[in-house]
GUKE-756668 format. One line per 8 residues: number of its first residue (from 1); their letters; for each residue x, y, z of N, C-alpha, C. Coordinates in nm, 4 decimals, always signed. Layout:
BEGIN
NUM) a) X/Y/Z/X/Y/Z/X/Y/Z; ... .
***
This chain:
BEGIN
1) meadlpag) +1.1527/+3.5851/-0.6422/+1.0683/+3.5157/-0.7493/+0.9387/+3.4966/-0.6872; +0.8441/+3.4720/-0.7697/+0.7060/+3.4695/-0.7390/+0.6554/+3.3179/-0.7557; +0.5706/+3.2811/-0.6642/+0.5176/+3.1325/-0.6660/+0.3882/+3.1264/-0.6264; +0.2942/+3.0671/-0.7028/+0.1531/+3.0496/-0.6627/+0.1527/+2.9561/-0.5511; +0.0755/+2.9925/-0.4514/+0.0532/+2.8959/-0.3504/-0.0340/+2.7656/-0.3928; -0.0051/+2.6453/-0.3228/-0.0826/+2.5397/-0.3603/-0.2329/+2.5649/-0.3509; -0.3143/+2.4688/-0.4033/-0.4505/+2.4927/-0.3806/-0.5103/+2.5195/-0.2520; -0.5879/+2.6368/-0.2430/-0.6423/+2.6810/-0.1110/-0.5555/+2.7855/-0.0479 .
9) gggelall) -0.4239/+2.8130/-0.1083/-0.3522/+2.9129/-0.0377/-0.3950/+3.0499/-0.0395; -0.4798/+3.0818/-0.1337/-0.5459/+3.2146/-0.1418/-0.4516/+3.3348/-0.1730; -0.3529/+3.3079/-0.2508/-0.2648/+3.4262/-0.2839/-0.1247/+3.3777/-0.3544; -0.0330/+3.4696/-0.3572/+0.0989/+3.4354/-0.4118/+0.2033/+3.4314/-0.3141; +0.2979/+3.3499/-0.3272/+0.4153/+3.3536/-0.2352/+0.5290/+3.4150/-0.3009; +0.6083/+3.5127/-0.2357/+0.7292/+3.5748/-0.2803/+0.8322/+3.5002/-0.2011; +0.9191/+3.4322/-0.2648/+1.0433/+3.3641/-0.2043/+1.1691/+3.4327/-0.2311; +1.2118/+3.5081/-0.1483/+1.3163/+3.6162/-0.1658/+1.4487/+3.5559/-0.1162 .
17) dagqlmsd) +1.5642/+3.5804/-0.1805/+1.6894/+3.5471/-0.1380/+1.7417/+3.6762/-0.0588; +1.8681/+3.6648/+0.0151/+1.9115/+3.7721/+0.0974/+1.9262/+3.8816/+0.0197; +1.9740/+3.8940/-0.0976/+1.9905/+4.0281/-0.1751/+1.8592/+4.0771/-0.2149; +1.7524/+4.0137/-0.2489/+1.6356/+4.0541/-0.2907/+1.5650/+4.1219/-0.1534; +1.5834/+4.0535/-0.0334/+1.5349/+4.0931/+0.0838/+1.5906/+4.2342/+0.1216; +1.7229/+4.2426/+0.1166/+1.7941/+4.3631/+0.1667/+1.7823/+4.4692/+0.0721; +1.7343/+4.4498/-0.0541/+1.7112/+4.5600/-0.1508/+1.5673/+4.6088/-0.1225; +1.4810/+4.5541/-0.0414/+1.3445/+4.5996/-0.0254/+1.3337/+4.6637/+0.1221 .
25) pgrtagfa) +1.3601/+4.8021/+0.1229/+1.3595/+4.8683/+0.2626/+1.2463/+4.8162/+0.3418; +1.1323/+4.8384/+0.2814/+0.9921/+4.8063/+0.3699/+0.9981/+4.6638/+0.4463; +1.0636/+4.5598/+0.3645/+1.0545/+4.4338/+0.4232/+1.1790/+4.4097/+0.5170; +1.2899/+4.4815/+0.4799/+1.4165/+4.4632/+0.5680/+1.3910/+4.5154/+0.7172; +1.3127/+4.6390/+0.7075/+1.2867/+4.7103/+0.8392/+1.2059/+4.6151/+0.9358; +1.1207/+4.5262/+0.8873/+1.0430/+4.4515/+0.9778/+1.0813/+4.3090/+0.9802; +1.1891/+4.2770/+0.9159/+1.2333/+4.1370/+0.8905/+1.2574/+4.0637/+1.0393; +1.3404/+4.1309/+1.1155/+1.3796/+4.0581/+1.2397/+1.2626/+4.0433/+1.3271 .
33) aaahrila) +1.1718/+4.1455/+1.3558/+1.0662/+4.1405/+1.4238/+0.9735/+4.0173/+1.3803; +0.9468/+4.0130/+1.2484/+0.8613/+3.9155/+1.1878/+0.9227/+3.7710/+1.2049; +1.0683/+3.7552/+1.1937/+1.1216/+3.6234/+1.2150/+1.1014/+3.5874/+1.3469; +1.1266/+3.6898/+1.4414/+1.1044/+3.6490/+1.5909/+0.9646/+3.6122/+1.6149; +0.8561/+3.6706/+1.5618/+0.7256/+3.6247/+1.5800/+0.7090/+3.4830/+1.5415; +0.7641/+3.4398/+1.4290/+0.7491/+3.3092/+1.3770/+0.8219/+3.2070/+1.4665; +0.9409/+3.2412/+1.4934/+1.0363/+3.1493/+1.5815/+0.9857/+3.1289/+1.7186; +0.9514/+3.2406/+1.7760/+0.9026/+3.2460/+1.9286/+0.7750/+3.1680/+1.9293 .
41) glvdagaa) +0.6819/+3.1916/+1.8345/+0.5585/+3.1389/+1.8394/+0.5666/+2.9684/+1.8196; +0.6508/+2.9301/+1.7418/+0.6707/+2.7890/+1.7054/+0.7477/+2.7308/+1.8294; +0.8291/+2.7878/+1.8817/+0.8982/+2.7338/+2.0042/+0.7952/+2.7189/+2.1311; +0.7099/+2.8195/+2.1319/+0.6264/+2.8132/+2.2441/+0.5268/+2.7111/+2.2318; +0.4909/+2.6659/+2.1153/+0.4075/+2.5626/+2.0824/+0.4675/+2.4223/+2.0917; +0.5995/+2.4225/+2.1166/+0.6779/+2.2999/+2.1402/+0.7453/+2.2551/+2.0159; +0.7677/+2.3302/+1.9140/+0.8349/+2.3007/+1.7972/+0.9761/+2.2717/+1.8077; +1.0445/+2.1749/+1.7390/+1.1823/+2.1406/+1.7511/+1.2710/+2.2372/+1.6697 .
49) lgwvdppe) +1.3045/+2.3494/+1.7401/+1.3924/+2.4628/+1.6675/+1.5094/+2.4757/+1.7416; +1.5485/+2.3989/+1.8430/+1.6856/+2.4171/+1.9163/+1.6709/+2.4980/+2.0292; +1.5576/+2.5646/+2.0714/+1.5380/+2.6413/+2.1791/+1.4445/+2.5603/+2.2750; +1.4697/+2.5733/+2.3997/+1.3706/+2.5161/+2.4941/+1.2582/+2.6355/+2.5357; +1.3089/+2.7471/+2.5482/+1.2146/+2.8521/+2.5637/+1.2119/+2.9561/+2.4468; +1.1219/+3.0143/+2.4244/+1.1106/+3.1026/+2.3037/+1.2311/+3.2124/+2.3103; +1.2942/+3.2212/+2.2109/+1.4081/+3.3272/+2.2015/+1.3681/+3.4741/+2.2096; +1.4728/+3.5420/+2.2679/+1.4307/+3.6811/+2.2821/+1.4435/+3.7453/+2.1477 .
57) raevadll) +1.3885/+3.8779/+2.1341/+1.3982/+3.9390/+1.9832/+1.5425/+3.9661/+1.9654; +1.6069/+4.0039/+2.0638/+1.7630/+4.0549/+2.0367/+1.8326/+3.9417/+1.9912; +1.8034/+3.8256/+2.0522/+1.8920/+3.7113/+2.0027/+1.8608/+3.6551/+1.8656; +1.7295/+3.6725/+1.8087/+1.6923/+3.6493/+1.6786/+1.7501/+3.7369/+1.5929; +1.7581/+3.8780/+1.6254/+1.8111/+3.9743/+1.5368/+1.9550/+3.9666/+1.5229; +2.0230/+3.9217/+1.6372/+2.1764/+3.8900/+1.6200/+2.2063/+3.7697/+1.5268; +2.1108/+3.6653/+1.5426/+2.1382/+3.5527/+1.4613/+2.1201/+3.5856/+1.3154; +2.0120/+3.6553/+1.2754/+1.9900/+3.7001/+1.1411/+2.0955/+3.7971/+1.0715 .
65) ervlaaar) +2.1503/+3.8818/+1.1630/+2.2598/+3.9734/+1.1133/+2.3844/+3.8848/+1.0838; +2.4085/+3.7752/+1.1598/+2.5203/+3.6984/+1.1316/+2.4903/+3.6165/+0.9965; +2.3718/+3.5692/+0.9823/+2.3311/+3.4931/+0.8617/+2.3507/+3.5847/+0.7368; +2.2906/+3.7041/+0.7452/+2.3041/+3.7977/+0.6227/+2.4288/+3.8380/+0.5851; +2.5327/+3.8466/+0.7017/+2.6699/+3.8834/+0.6675/+2.7308/+3.7762/+0.6002; +2.7026/+3.6494/+0.6420/+2.7580/+3.5230/+0.5688/+2.7114/+3.5210/+0.4302; +2.5795/+3.5598/+0.4151/+2.5235/+3.5465/+0.2794/+2.5987/+3.6566/+0.1870; +2.6213/+3.7729/+0.2409/+2.6877/+3.8684/+0.1555/+2.8332/+3.8306/+0.1246 .
73) agdgalra) +2.8971/+3.7488/+0.2072/+3.0387/+3.7089/+0.1902/+3.0381/+3.5829/+0.0998; +2.9288/+3.5343/+0.0797/+2.9392/+3.3967/-0.0062/+2.9354/+3.2902/+0.0827; +2.9263/+3.2912/+0.2123/+2.9425/+3.1696/+0.2954/+2.8186/+3.1277/+0.3575; +2.7049/+3.1702/+0.3041/+2.5695/+3.1292/+0.3561/+2.4692/+3.1696/+0.2409; +2.3326/+3.1287/+0.2734/+2.2215/+3.1698/+0.1913/+2.1088/+3.1779/+0.2902; +2.0277/+3.2780/+0.2594/+1.8936/+3.2858/+0.3415/+1.7857/+3.2851/+0.2318; +1.6697/+3.2397/+0.2633/+1.5425/+3.2511/+0.2069/+1.4291/+3.2996/+0.2855; +1.3617/+3.3941/+0.2419/+1.2470/+3.4450/+0.3186/+1.1204/+3.4263/+0.2259 .
81) aylgprlv) +1.0182/+3.3692/+0.3015/+0.8823/+3.3467/+0.2175/+0.7877/+3.4484/+0.2587; +0.7322/+3.5422/+0.1808/+0.6250/+3.6291/+0.2142/+0.4904/+3.5989/+0.1452; +0.3885/+3.6048/+0.2145/+0.2471/+3.6108/+0.1620/+0.1929/+3.7509/+0.1637; +0.2050/+3.8194/+0.0482/+0.1800/+3.9586/+0.0594/+0.2879/+4.0358/+0.1332; +0.2505/+4.1089/+0.2375/+0.3380/+4.1765/+0.3205/+0.3837/+4.0944/+0.4362; +0.3278/+3.9770/+0.4499/+0.3570/+3.9054/+0.5764/+0.4629/+3.8078/+0.5546; +0.5631/+3.7953/+0.6449/+0.6619/+3.6838/+0.6422/+0.5990/+3.5597/+0.6910; +0.6053/+3.4590/+0.6169/+0.5510/+3.3404/+0.6597/+0.6390/+3.2177/+0.6676 .
89) glgywlry) +0.7673/+3.2306/+0.6439/+0.8596/+3.1284/+0.6543/+1.0059/+3.1837/+0.6302; +1.1076/+3.1110/+0.6665/+1.2456/+3.1508/+0.6445/+1.3401/+3.0323/+0.6752; +1.4468/+3.0303/+0.6061/+1.5511/+2.9284/+0.6328/+1.6780/+2.9733/+0.5683; +1.7838/+2.8966/+0.6237/+1.9209/+2.9263/+0.5971/+2.0189/+2.8222/+0.6072; +2.1322/+2.8207/+0.5233/+2.2510/+2.7419/+0.5456/+2.3683/+2.8321/+0.5494; +2.4703/+2.7683/+0.6289/+2.6070/+2.8305/+0.6423/+2.7031/+2.7451/+0.6169; +2.8302/+2.7994/+0.5564/+2.9351/+2.7118/+0.5376/+3.0047/+2.6805/+0.6671; +3.0547/+2.5561/+0.6807/+3.1413/+2.5200/+0.8007/+3.2528/+2.6092/+0.8172 .
97) drpthrph) +3.2869/+2.6369/+0.9449/+3.4085/+2.7273/+0.9791/+3.5422/+2.6595/+0.9552; +3.5385/+2.5379/+0.9993/+3.6710/+2.4561/+0.9857/+3.7294/+2.4495/+0.8601; +3.8563/+2.4871/+0.8370/+3.9000/+2.4890/+0.6990/+3.9030/+2.3668/+0.6160; +3.9080/+2.2509/+0.6765/+3.8752/+2.1276/+0.5935/+3.7530/+2.1032/+0.5749; +3.6539/+2.1699/+0.6209/+3.5079/+2.1513/+0.5964/+3.4526/+2.2566/+0.5079; +3.5329/+2.3663/+0.4648/+3.4838/+2.4741/+0.3968/+3.4036/+2.4543/+0.2722; +3.4353/+2.3472/+0.1952/+3.3507/+2.3216/+0.0777/+3.2099/+2.2784/+0.1112; +3.1829/+2.2491/+0.2338/+3.0502/+2.2010/+0.2628/+2.9693/+2.3064/+0.3558 .
105) adlekvav) +2.8394/+2.2830/+0.3693/+2.7519/+2.3715/+0.4453/+2.6524/+2.2998/+0.5142; +2.5989/+2.3706/+0.6182/+2.4874/+2.3034/+0.7075/+2.3657/+2.3740/+0.6920; +2.2611/+2.3021/+0.6626/+2.1182/+2.3684/+0.6587/+2.0700/+2.3849/+0.7904; +2.0749/+2.4967/+0.8590/+2.0687/+2.5121/+1.0036/+1.9166/+2.5145/+1.0517; +1.8538/+2.5954/+0.9797/+1.7032/+2.6184/+1.0221/+1.6206/+2.6425/+0.9101; +1.4958/+2.5807/+0.9197/+1.3704/+2.6187/+0.8338/+1.2509/+2.6122/+0.9172; +1.1802/+2.7383/+0.9157/+1.0774/+2.7664/+1.0097/+0.9659/+2.8229/+0.9310; +0.8453/+2.7589/+0.9442/+0.7283/+2.8158/+0.8706/+0.6179/+2.8579/+0.9882 .
113) daaahgrg) +0.5657/+2.9797/+0.9636/+0.4604/+3.0195/+1.0449/+0.3456/+2.9029/+1.0547; +0.3008/+2.8825/+1.1799/+0.1988/+2.7891/+1.1999/+0.0709/+2.8173/+1.1081; +0.0344/+2.9381/+1.0825/-0.0755/+2.9727/+1.0117/-0.0606/+2.9350/+0.8590; +0.0576/+2.9149/+0.8065/+0.0870/+2.8777/+0.6850/+0.1278/+2.7268/+0.6543; +0.1123/+2.6477/+0.7633/+0.1409/+2.5011/+0.7645/+0.0548/+2.4389/+0.6515; +0.0890/+2.3311/+0.5792/+0.0057/+2.2662/+0.4942/+0.0027/+2.3168/+0.3514; +0.0734/+2.4255/+0.3208/+0.0742/+2.4852/+0.1995/+0.2092/+2.4647/+0.1101; +0.2913/+2.3774/+0.1734/+0.4213/+2.3563/+0.1027/+0.5212/+2.4517/+0.1042 .
121) vgrllvaa) +0.5033/+2.5559/+0.2053/+0.6137/+2.6543/+0.2210/+0.7409/+2.6043/+0.2529; +0.7400/+2.4992/+0.3506/+0.8706/+2.4314/+0.3810/+0.9502/+2.3748/+0.2649; +0.8696/+2.3085/+0.1897/+0.9404/+2.2443/+0.0749/+0.9946/+2.3468/-0.0122; +0.9160/+2.4565/-0.0544/+0.9800/+2.5570/-0.1307/+1.1039/+2.6190/-0.0659; +1.1027/+2.6344/+0.0548/+1.2210/+2.6936/+0.1087/+1.3372/+2.5970/+0.1013; +1.3199/+2.4707/+0.1404/+1.4313/+2.3809/+0.1394/+1.4829/+2.3663/-0.0113; +1.3858/+2.3450/-0.0975/+1.4282/+2.3310/-0.2395/+1.5090/+2.4546/-0.2852; +1.4649/+2.5591/-0.2521/+1.5443/+2.6885/-0.3083/+1.6748/+2.6997/-0.2332 .
129) lvddarra) +1.6875/+2.6519/-0.1036/+1.8113/+2.6722/-0.0308/+1.9000/+2.5586/-0.1066; +1.8585/+2.4383/-0.1245/+1.9413/+2.3378/-0.1988/+1.9949/+2.3900/-0.3244; +1.9109/+2.4580/-0.4099/+1.9463/+2.5118/-0.5298/+2.0552/+2.6279/-0.5242; +2.0434/+2.7078/-0.4146/+2.1323/+2.8070/-0.3744/+2.2572/+2.7395/-0.3451; +2.2587/+2.6290/-0.2667/+2.3833/+2.5675/-0.2239/+2.4672/+2.5193/-0.3455; +2.3864/+2.4450/-0.4485/+2.4465/+2.3898/-0.5634/+2.5136/+2.5102/-0.6481; +2.4451/+2.6145/-0.6591/+2.4952/+2.7278/-0.7403/+2.6217/+2.7807/-0.6767; +2.6218/+2.7822/-0.5271/+2.7332/+2.8420/-0.4645/+2.8700/+2.7305/-0.4586 .
137) gvevltld) +2.8443/+2.6214/-0.5303/+2.9408/+2.5324/-0.5261/+2.9616/+2.4452/-0.3993; +2.8673/+2.4472/-0.3115/+2.8696/+2.3589/-0.1999/+2.8810/+2.2102/-0.2455; +2.9584/+2.1283/-0.1747/+2.9753/+1.9979/-0.2283/+2.8814/+1.9070/-0.1519; +2.8765/+1.9177/-0.0088/+2.7823/+1.8327/+0.0643/+2.7133/+1.9283/+0.1534; +2.5747/+1.9141/+0.1553/+2.4901/+1.9924/+0.2473/+2.4354/+1.8938/+0.3473; +2.4653/+1.9336/+0.4729/+2.4276/+1.8532/+0.5953/+2.3119/+1.9216/+0.6594; +2.2408/+1.8454/+0.7465/+2.1468/+1.9035/+0.8571/+2.1182/+1.7991/+0.9518; +2.0772/+1.8325/+1.0598/+2.0296/+1.7380/+1.1775/+1.8922/+1.7877/+1.2281 .
145) argdndva) +1.8199/+1.6896/+1.2843/+1.6991/+1.7221/+1.3147/+1.6481/+1.6354/+1.4443; +1.5509/+1.6738/+1.5268/+1.5103/+1.6000/+1.6300/+1.4421/+1.4762/+1.5861; +1.4592/+1.3601/+1.6455/+1.4020/+1.2359/+1.5891/+1.2665/+1.2217/+1.5879; +1.1989/+1.3059/+1.6556/+1.0423/+1.2889/+1.6497/+0.9891/+1.3816/+1.5518; +1.0627/+1.4630/+1.4859/+1.0263/+1.5568/+1.3790/+0.9925/+1.4897/+1.2408; +0.8965/+1.4029/+1.2512/+0.8683/+1.3163/+1.1340/+0.8372/+1.3855/+1.0041; +0.7639/+1.4943/+1.0214/+0.7190/+1.5668/+0.8961/+0.8499/+1.6298/+0.8214; +0.9396/+1.6889/+0.9134/+1.0524/+1.7386/+0.8453/+1.1541/+1.6407/+0.7766 .
153) lrlyrslg) +1.1645/+1.5264/+0.8537/+1.2347/+1.4164/+0.8159/+1.2001/+1.3545/+0.6833; +1.0546/+1.3417/+0.6617/+0.9940/+1.3041/+0.5395/+1.0359/+1.3967/+0.4309; +1.0146/+1.5256/+0.4633/+1.0451/+1.6269/+0.3509/+1.1866/+1.6258/+0.3083; +1.2816/+1.6097/+0.3977/+1.4254/+1.6007/+0.3587/+1.4500/+1.4851/+0.2764; +1.3973/+1.3782/+0.3109/+1.4091/+1.2493/+0.2318/+1.3554/+1.2571/+0.0979; +1.2384/+1.3265/+0.0856/+1.1731/+1.3426/-0.0419/+1.2529/+1.4343/-0.1504; +1.3492/+1.5214/-0.0907/+1.4359/+1.6072/-0.1586/+1.5647/+1.5503/-0.1715; +1.5951/+1.4230/-0.1359/+1.7212/+1.3637/-0.1688/+1.8112/+1.3425/-0.0573 .
161) fveygrlp) +1.7838/+1.3992/+0.0495/+1.8692/+1.3840/+0.1684/+1.8630/+1.2337/+0.2133; +1.9842/+1.1925/+0.2726/+1.9908/+1.0534/+0.3230/+2.0392/+1.0573/+0.4637; +1.9930/+0.9734/+0.5461/+2.0524/+0.9678/+0.6802/+2.1877/+0.9046/+0.6881; +2.2716/+0.9660/+0.7640/+2.4054/+0.8960/+0.7728/+2.4465/+0.8737/+0.9226; +2.3597/+0.8964/+1.0202/+2.3830/+0.8435/+1.1585/+2.2795/+0.9273/+1.2518; +2.2793/+0.8753/+1.3858/+2.2018/+0.9324/+1.4740/+2.2586/+0.9146/+1.6294; +2.2297/+1.0049/+1.7066/+2.2760/+0.9874/+1.8409/+2.1461/+0.9548/+1.9252; +2.1442/+0.8327/+1.9641/+2.0154/+0.7957/+2.0496/+1.9954/+0.8950/+2.1732 .
169) rfvafger) +1.8759/+0.9320/+2.1967/+1.8411/+0.9915/+2.3353/+1.9351/+1.1230/+2.3559; +1.9660/+1.1892/+2.2743/+2.0670/+1.2925/+2.2814/+2.0172/+1.4337/+2.3113; +1.9002/+1.4606/+2.2576/+1.8437/+1.6073/+2.2585/+1.7635/+1.5964/+2.3838; +1.7990/+1.6964/+2.4743/+1.7165/+1.7022/+2.6122/+1.6261/+1.8282/+2.6011; +1.4984/+1.7945/+2.6293/+1.3755/+1.8799/+2.6412/+1.3155/+1.8659/+2.7719; +1.3524/+1.9297/+2.8709/+1.3119/+1.8879/+3.0068/+1.3550/+1.7522/+3.0451; +1.2559/+1.6745/+3.0911/+1.2965/+1.5228/+3.1157/+1.2988/+1.4496/+2.9937; +1.2582/+1.4869/+2.8991/+1.2410/+1.4051/+2.7648/+1.3641/+1.4007/+2.6949 .
177) rydkvfhm) +1.3977/+1.2881/+2.6207/+1.5132/+1.2909/+2.5498/+1.4619/+1.2352/+2.4140; +1.5400/+1.2814/+2.3019/+1.5027/+1.2460/+2.1611/+1.6309/+1.2154/+2.0833; +1.6395/+1.1340/+1.9813/+1.7318/+1.1030/+1.9070/+1.7701/+1.2435/+1.8206; +1.9061/+1.2537/+1.7883/+1.9472/+1.3537/+1.7051/+1.9859/+1.2902/+1.5768; +1.9182/+1.3326/+1.4555/+1.9308/+1.2483/+1.3393/+2.0101/+1.3398/+1.2297; +2.1145/+1.2754/+1.1694/+2.1897/+1.3507/+1.0756/+2.1566/+1.2951/+0.9434; +2.1418/+1.3993/+0.8429/+2.1176/+1.3829/+0.7054/+2.2259/+1.4553/+0.6202; +2.2449/+1.4206/+0.4959/+2.3290/+1.4769/+0.3993/+2.2775/+1.4649/+0.2611 .
185) ldlrstvp) +2.3131/+1.5676/+0.1760/+2.2851/+1.5658/+0.0386/+2.4077/+1.5952/-0.0429; +2.4671/+1.4956/-0.1011/+2.5899/+1.5060/-0.1813/+2.5683/+1.5755/-0.3152; +2.5986/+1.7060/-0.3246/+2.5577/+1.7845/-0.4408/+2.6709/+1.7520/-0.5522; +2.7790/+1.6716/-0.5259/+2.8668/+1.6419/-0.6152/+2.8236/+1.5285/-0.7089; +2.7213/+1.4525/-0.6734/+2.6761/+1.3494/-0.7412/+2.5238/+1.3283/-0.7598; +2.4598/+1.4529/-0.7240/+2.3080/+1.4533/-0.7402/+2.2715/+1.5538/-0.8564; +2.1603/+1.5360/-0.9162/+2.1143/+1.6523/-1.0047/+1.9770/+1.6854/-0.9428; +1.9199/+1.7933/-0.9827/+1.7986/+1.8499/-0.9297/+1.6833/+1.7358/-0.9762 .
193) pergagnc) +1.5914/+1.7097/-0.8739/+1.4846/+1.6261/-0.8951/+1.3923/+1.6723/-1.0114; +1.3251/+1.5941/-1.0867/+1.2418/+1.6437/-1.1806/+1.1303/+1.7172/-1.1182; +1.0909/+1.8370/-1.1837/+0.9937/+1.9277/-1.1138/+0.8734/+1.9413/-1.2270; +0.8810/+1.8730/-1.3375/+0.7800/+1.8963/-1.4311/+0.8093/+2.0117/-1.5278; +0.7451/+2.0032/-1.6466/+0.7651/+2.1104/-1.7414/+0.7251/+2.2507/-1.6702; +0.8184/+2.3421/-1.6973/+0.8003/+2.4756/-1.6625/+0.8004/+2.5085/-1.5175; +0.8537/+2.4067/-1.4404/+0.8692/+2.4285/-1.2946/+1.0106/+2.4530/-1.2631; +1.0155/+2.5150/-1.1266/+1.1522/+2.5379/-1.0806/+1.1456/+2.5287/-0.9284 .
201) asnpppag) +1.2531/+2.5473/-0.8457/+1.2507/+2.5336/-0.7172/+1.1585/+2.6124/-0.6471; +1.1058/+2.7170/-0.7023/+1.0076/+2.8124/-0.6229/+0.8743/+2.7558/-0.6477; +0.8405/+2.6648/-0.7426/+0.7092/+2.6111/-0.7643/+0.6647/+2.5200/-0.6546; +0.5195/+2.5313/-0.6337/+0.4810/+2.4622/-0.5043/+0.4616/+2.3042/-0.5442; +0.4641/+2.2215/-0.4364/+0.4448/+2.0936/-0.4535/+0.2830/+2.0754/-0.4459; +0.2264/+1.9571/-0.4518/+0.0680/+1.9470/-0.4503/+0.0253/+1.9932/-0.3199; -0.0986/+2.0365/-0.3215/-0.1710/+2.0689/-0.1956/-0.1408/+1.9707/-0.0809; -0.1217/+2.0151/+0.0413/-0.0989/+1.9316/+0.1460/+0.0390/+1.8850/+0.1635 .
209) gpdtteta) +0.1338/+1.9386/+0.0943/+0.2841/+1.9068/+0.1025/+0.3243/+1.9310/+0.2433; +0.4389/+1.8702/+0.2821/+0.4803/+1.8863/+0.4216/+0.5458/+2.0252/+0.4392; +0.5437/+2.0719/+0.5624/+0.6207/+2.1806/+0.6196/+0.7218/+2.1302/+0.7254; +0.8273/+2.2080/+0.7427/+0.9150/+2.1735/+0.8466/+0.9460/+2.2999/+0.9468; +0.9800/+2.2715/+1.0559/+0.9999/+2.3757/+1.1499/+1.1424/+2.3750/+1.1972; +1.2252/+2.2716/+1.1725/+1.3549/+2.2717/+1.2091/+1.4476/+2.1897/+1.1393; +1.5629/+2.2303/+1.1155/+1.6794/+2.1506/+1.0562/+1.8012/+2.1324/+1.1457; +1.8077/+2.2007/+1.2611/+1.9323/+2.2022/+1.3315/+1.9071/+2.2288/+1.4748 .
217) ppar) +2.0071/+2.2221/+1.5583/+2.0063/+2.2537/+1.6955/+2.0261/+2.3987/+1.7216; +2.0322/+2.4579/+1.8271/+2.0543/+2.5951/+1.8497/+2.1636/+2.6632/+1.7616; +2.1464/+2.7809/+1.7232/+2.2426/+2.8605/+1.6473/+2.3710/+2.8533/+1.7084; +2.4709/+2.8269/+1.6168/+2.6161/+2.8111/+1.6884/+2.6642/+2.9392/+1.7148 .
***
């Protein structure tokens, strides 16, 4: 689907699901490398993405292969945000493996290219992934984030997620320690937030809306 960027964005944003991405050979061919560029760059700048050091390209490629396989099986969803030919963000959720937790899923990562911060790309990705989870019959969508990731935490709360617990000083980053904060969105009892006439999950928020770089610890 297509969505205009917020004011000052200078173009249109294509927000693709896994099926749309894989049906576009040009984008599929460069997706892993582009995703690695975003993730490694963010981690190198200190972003809370679950890695201490920037991941290797092969690690990112393996991760995305697993996510796309899960999406094909109905056990996950991936969204990729493109500005023209350039990947500017991605995110995904996966169903829990434990049989008693299978009705539920975890929003594991949402990452936005630093050059696209401040344009609401993170909000678009999370809102679309929540809608994907609702359509897939997910009952509870969970996530966790580093306690100092204030921008991401505000974004999640604005989309209906509620905090249900935290582990104090649990996340180790060198000598520093951060809280690990847990959030959930109960899709059995929530309805999509009002988006205004003619808007949908892919429509942008007002200019200056928050972006997020992480929702989860390292890939499982």
